[in-house]
C-alpha positions in Angstrom: 86.2 104.7 85.3 87.6 104.7 81.5 86.8 101.4 80.4 84.2 100.2 82.9 81.2 102.6 81.7 80.5 99.9 79.1 80.1 97.3 82.0 78.4 99.5 84.1 75.8 100.1 81.2 75.3 96.8 80.8 75.1 95.8 84.1 71.9 98.2 84.3 70.4 96.8 81.2 70.8 93.1 82.9 69.0 94.6 86.0 66.1 96.5 84.2 65.7 93.0 82.0 65.5 91.2 85.5 63.2 93.7 86.9 61.0 93.4 83.6 61.1 89.6 84.0 59.5 90.1 87.2 56.5 92.0 86.5 54.2 89.4 86.2 51.7 91.4 84.1 54.5 92.3 81.6 55.9 89.2 82.0 52.6 87.2 81.0 52.4 89.7 78.0 55.8 89.5 76.4 57.6 86.5 78.4 60.8 87.0 76.0 61.4 90.7 76.7 63.6 90.4 79.9 65.5 87.8 78.5 66.4 89.9 75.5 67.4 92.7 77.7 69.3 90.2 79.9 70.9 88.7 76.6 72.1 91.9 75.1 73.6 92.8 78.4 75.8 89.7 78.4 76.6 90.2 74.9 77.6 93.8 75.5 79.9 92.9 78.3 81.5 90.0 76.5 81.8 92.4 73.2 83.8 95.3 75.6 85.9 92.5 77.3 87.6 91.3 74.0 87.9 95.1 72.7 90.4 97.7 73.9 89.9 100.8 71.2 87.1 103.5 71.1 84.9 103.0 68.3 86.5 104.4 65.0 90.0 104.4 65.9 92.9 102.2 64.5 94.8 99.7 67.1 
């Protein structure tokens, strides 16, 4: 599971962002909230795919 935990976290953020977008009351109050969560998840997955070392460690 090492190395895939970040992908799981990114997927969860994306799912919850999509769910936030589908809540019409929340969507009408703040339509950008779901898009921000989905964008954050995509950025998290991209950053994990280009890195291979744990934070704070030398390569």
